[in-house]
Steps between C-alpha positions, in 0.01 A plus 500: 500500500569139578639238260356155441438281795702185563220276367479706181873489447512115564217455257678711228822316560337157465315609183822641351696184577223285346504699179877515496744778443666530165847629429689602206726277302827684609751266330387607153491866598854476638630325192351770269635777718843333497481475126400855448780636731761269320393623160514862615860449630590321178371793295700738726820294453439480122455876489809576708734257318425633157315203368256568221220731623242259368612235762450738786166603355391140459602425868292802615197397296527143628517636853191716446319187370615296802393782738166525338450123529599517867244766570223317307580177682497687832174675462309216324260340741502175300867455591442470873556156647303359787673470830518142621237403754619497864726799470411830660 
């Protein structure tokens, strides 16, 4: 079975470039991931250094909220940003 011809592939490439690819807004996702990891580590430190257990629990709850926000932001199609024209 043969793949698409060169003409079909060129037409598809031209149409795709005209429509424009879209990419995720990675800076927000990275910031939320960093926040979630930092809160998890802060909760671990608070737990190991015998701080009040509510402080560790608050850090872990905040980390769960940040992780959920990160996943929502990552999978929400409205959060995509258009790729600038002229880039491939």
